[in-house]
MARBA-3410 file (N, C-alpha, C, O; in Angstrom, 1 decimal):
78
-6.3,-1.0,-2.6,-6.1,0.4,-3.0,-7.4,1.2,-2.6,-8.5,0.8,-2.9 ~ -7.2,2.3,-2.0,-8.3,3.3,-1.6,-8.5,4.1,-2.9,-7.7,4.8,-3.3 ~ -9.7,3.9,-3.5,-10.0,4.6,-4.8,-10.1,6.1,-4.7,-10.0,6.8,-5.7 ~ -10.3,6.6,-3.5,-10.5,8.0,-3.3,-9.1,8.7,-3.2,-9.0,9.9,-3.6 ~ -8.1,8.0,-2.7,-6.7,8.6,-2.6,-5.7,7.9,-3.5,-4.7,8.6,-3.9
-5.9,6.7,-4.0,-4.9,6.0,-4.8,-3.9,5.3,-3.9,-3.0,4.7,-4.5 ~ -4.0,5.4,-2.6,-3.0,4.8,-1.7,-3.2,3.3,-1.5,-4.4,2.9,-1.5 ~ -2.2,2.6,-1.3,-2.3,1.2,-0.9,-2.7,1.1,0.6,-2.0,1.7,1.4 ~ -3.7,0.4,0.9,-4.2,0.3,2.3,-4.3,-1.1,2.7,-4.4,-2.0,1.9 ~ -4.3,-1.3,4.0,-4.4,-2.7,4.6,-4.1,-2.7,6.0,-3.9,-1.7,6.7
-4.1,-3.9,6.5,-3.7,-4.1,7.9,-4.9,-4.0,8.9,-5.9,-3.4,8.6 ~ -4.7,-4.6,10.0,-5.7,-4.4,11.1,-5.0,-4.8,12.4,-3.8,-5.1,12.4 ~ -5.7,-4.9,13.5,-5.1,-5.1,14.8,-4.5,-6.6,14.9,-3.9,-6.9,15.9 ~ -4.9,-7.4,13.9,-4.4,-8.8,14.0,-3.2,-9.1,13.2,-2.6,-10.2,13.3 ~ -2.7,-8.2,12.4,-1.5,-8.5,11.5,-0.5,-7.4,11.5,-0.9,-6.2,11.8
0.7,-7.7,11.1,1.7,-6.7,10.9,1.7,-6.4,9.4,2.0,-7.2,8.6 ~ 1.3,-5.1,9.1,1.2,-4.7,7.7,2.5,-4.6,7.0,2.6,-5.0,5.9 ~ 3.5,-4.1,7.7,4.8,-3.9,7.0,6.0,-4.3,8.0,5.7,-4.7,9.1 ~ 7.2,-4.3,7.5,8.4,-4.6,8.2,8.5,-3.7,9.5,9.2,-4.1,10.4 ~ 7.9,-2.6,9.5,8.1,-1.6,10.6,7.2,-2.0,11.8,7.4,-1.4,12.9
6.2,-2.8,11.6,5.4,-3.3,12.7,6.0,-4.4,13.5,6.8,-5.2,12.9 ~ 5.8,-4.5,14.7,6.4,-5.5,15.6,5.4,-6.4,16.1,4.4,-6.0,16.7 ~ 5.6,-7.7,15.9,4.8,-8.7,16.5,5.1,-8.9,18.0,6.3,-8.9,18.4 ~ 4.1,-8.9,18.8,4.3,-9.0,20.2,5.0,-10.3,20.6,4.8,-11.3,20.0 ~ 5.9,-10.2,21.6,6.6,-11.3,22.0,6.6,-11.6,23.5,7.1,-12.6,24.0
5.9,-10.8,24.3,5.8,-11.0,25.7,4.6,-11.9,26.0,3.8,-12.1,25.1 ~ 4.5,-12.3,27.2,3.3,-13.2,27.6,2.0,-12.4,27.4,1.0,-13.0,27.1 ~ 2.0,-11.1,27.6,0.8,-10.3,27.5,0.3,-10.1,26.0,-0.9,-10.0,25.8 ~ 1.2,-10.1,25.1,0.8,-9.8,23.7,1.4,-10.8,22.6,1.5,-10.4,21.5 ~ 1.8,-11.9,23.0,2.5,-12.9,22.1,1.5,-13.2,20.9,0.3,-13.6,21.2
2.0,-13.0,19.7,1.1,-13.3,18.5,0.2,-12.2,18.1,-0.5,-12.4,17.1 ~ 0.2,-11.1,18.8,-0.6,-10.0,18.4,0.3,-8.8,18.2,1.2,-8.6,19.0 ~ 0.2,-8.1,17.1,1.1,-7.0,16.8,1.1,-6.0,18.0,0.1,-5.5,18.5 ~ 2.3,-5.6,18.4,2.5,-4.6,19.5,2.4,-3.2,18.9,2.0,-2.3,19.6 ~ 2.7,-3.1,17.6,2.6,-1.8,17.0,1.9,-1.9,15.7,2.4,-1.5,14.6
0.7,-2.4,15.7,-0.1,-2.6,14.5,-0.5,-1.3,13.9,-0.8,-0.3,14.6 ~ -0.5,-1.2,12.6,-0.9,0.0,11.9,-1.9,-0.4,10.8,-1.6,-1.4,10.1 ~ -3.0,0.3,10.7,-3.8,0.0,9.5,-4.0,1.4,8.8,-3.9,2.4,9.4 ~ -4.3,1.2,7.5,-4.4,2.4,6.7,-3.4,2.4,5.6,-3.2,1.4,4.9 ~ -2.7,3.5,5.3,-1.8,3.6,4.3,-0.4,4.0,4.8,-0.1,5.2,5.0
0.4,3.0,5.2,1.7,3.3,5.7,2.6,4.1,4.8,2.6,3.9,3.6 ~ 3.4,5.0,5.3,4.2,5.9,4.5,5.2,5.2,3.6,5.5,5.6,2.5 ~ 5.8,4.1,4.1,6.8,3.4,3.2,6.2,2.8,2.0,6.8,2.7,0.9 ~ 4.9,2.3,2.1,4.2,1.8,0.9,3.8,2.9,0.0,3.8,2.8,-1.2 ~ 3.4,4.0,0.6,3.0,5.2,-0.2,4.2,5.8,-1.0,4.0,6.1,-2.2
5.3,5.8,-0.4,6.5,6.3,-1.0,6.9,5.4,-2.1,7.3,5.8,-3.2 ~ 6.9,4.1,-1.9,7.2,3.1,-2.9,6.3,3.2,-4.1,6.7,3.2,-5.3 ~ 5.0,3.4,-3.9,4.0,3.6,-4.9,4.3,4.9,-5.8,4.3,4.8,-7.0 ~ 4.7,6.0,-5.1,5.1,7.2,-5.9,6.3,6.9,-6.8,6.3,7.4,-7.9 ~ 7.3,6.3,-6.3,8.5,6.0,-7.1,8.1,5.1,-8.3,8.5,5.4,-9.4
7.2,4.1,-8.1,6.8,3.2,-9.2,6.0,4.0,-10.2,6.1,3.8,-11.4 ~ 5.1,4.9,-9.7,4.3,5.7,-10.7,5.1,6.7,-11.4,4.9,6.9,-12.6 ~ 6.1,7.3,-10.8,7.1,8.2,-11.5,7.7,7.4,-12.6,7.9,8.0,-13.7 ~ 8.1,6.2,-12.4,8.7,5.3,-13.4,7.7,5.0,-14.5,8.0,5.1,-15.7 ~ 6.5,4.7,-14.1,5.5,4.2,-15.1,5.0,5.4,-16.0,4.5,5.1,-17.1
5.1,6.6,-15.6,4.6,7.7,-16.5,5.7,8.1,-17.5,5.6,9.0,-18.3 ~ 6.9,7.4,-17.5,7.9,7.6,-18.4,7.4,7.2,-19.8,6.8,6.2,-20.0 ~ 7.6,8.1,-20.8,7.1,7.8,-22.2,7.6,6.4,-22.8,7.0,5.9,-23.6 ~ 8.7,5.9,-22.3,9.3,4.7,-22.8,8.6,3.5,-22.2,8.7,2.4,-22.7 ~ 7.8,3.6,-21.1,7.1,2.5,-20.5,5.9,2.2,-21.4,5.2,3.1,-21.7
5.7,0.9,-21.7,4.7,0.6,-22.8,3.3,0.6,-22.3,2.4,0.5,-23.2 ~ 3.0,0.8,-21.1,1.6,0.8,-20.6,1.2,2.2,-20.1,2.1,2.9,-19.6 ~ -0.1,2.5,-20.1,-0.5,3.8,-19.7,-1.3,3.8,-18.4,-1.7,4.8,-17.9 ~ -1.7,2.6,-17.9,-2.5,2.5,-16.7,-2.9,1.1,-16.4,-2.3,0.1,-16.9 ~ -3.8,0.9,-15.5,-4.3,-0.4,-15.0,-5.8,-0.4,-15.0,-6.5,0.6,-15.0
-6.4,-1.6,-15.1,-7.8,-1.8,-15.0,-8.1,-2.2,-13.6,-7.6,-3.2,-13.1 ~ -9.0,-1.4,-12.9,-9.4,-1.7,-11.5,-10.4,-2.8,-11.4,-11.0,-3.2,-12.5 ~ -10.6,-3.4,-10.2,-11.6,-4.4,-10.1,-13.0,-4.0,-10.6,-13.8,-4.9,-11.0 ~ -13.3,-2.7,-10.6,-14.6,-2.3,-11.0,-14.7,-2.0,-12.5,-15.6,-1.4,-13.1 ~ -13.6,-2.5,-13.2,-13.4,-2.4,-14.7,-13.2,-1.0,-15.2,-13.3,-0.7,-16.4
-12.9,-0.1,-14.3,-12.6,1.3,-14.7,-11.1,1.4,-14.9,-10.3,0.9,-14.1 ~ -10.7,2.0,-16.0,-9.2,2.1,-16.3,-8.7,3.4,-15.5,-9.3,4.4,-15.6 ~ -7.6,3.2,-14.8,-6.9,4.2,-14.1,-5.6,4.5,-14.7,-4.7,3.6,-14.8 ~ -5.4,5.7,-15.3,-4.2,6.1,-15.9,-3.1,6.4,-14.9,-3.4,7.0,-13.9 ~ -1.9,6.0,-15.2,-0.8,6.3,-14.2,-0.6,7.8,-14.0,-0.4,8.2,-12.8
-0.8,8.6,-15.0,-0.6,10.0,-14.8,-1.7,10.6,-13.9,-1.5,11.6,-13.2 ~ -2.9,10.0,-14.0,-4.0,10.5,-13.1,-3.8,10.0,-11.7,-4.2,10.7,-10.7 ~ -3.3,8.8,-11.5,-3.1,8.2,-10.2,-2.1,9.0,-9.5,-1.8,8.6,-8.3
END
């Protein structure tokens, strides 16, 4: 997670980050993503928003998460 934006990030030129990336299959790029994306892909960001909308529901029993730096991040702030 990018702590400055709250977005899920990942990927690099060696891997397919999501189902929308295509692994190369020709002789020139076999085993290397043909459409690699790194950063915060929109489908993961949209899924995160839906999950956070659910989590800020008053009936959900938790109010946030503890980050690796031991700082608590509230769902409503995220």
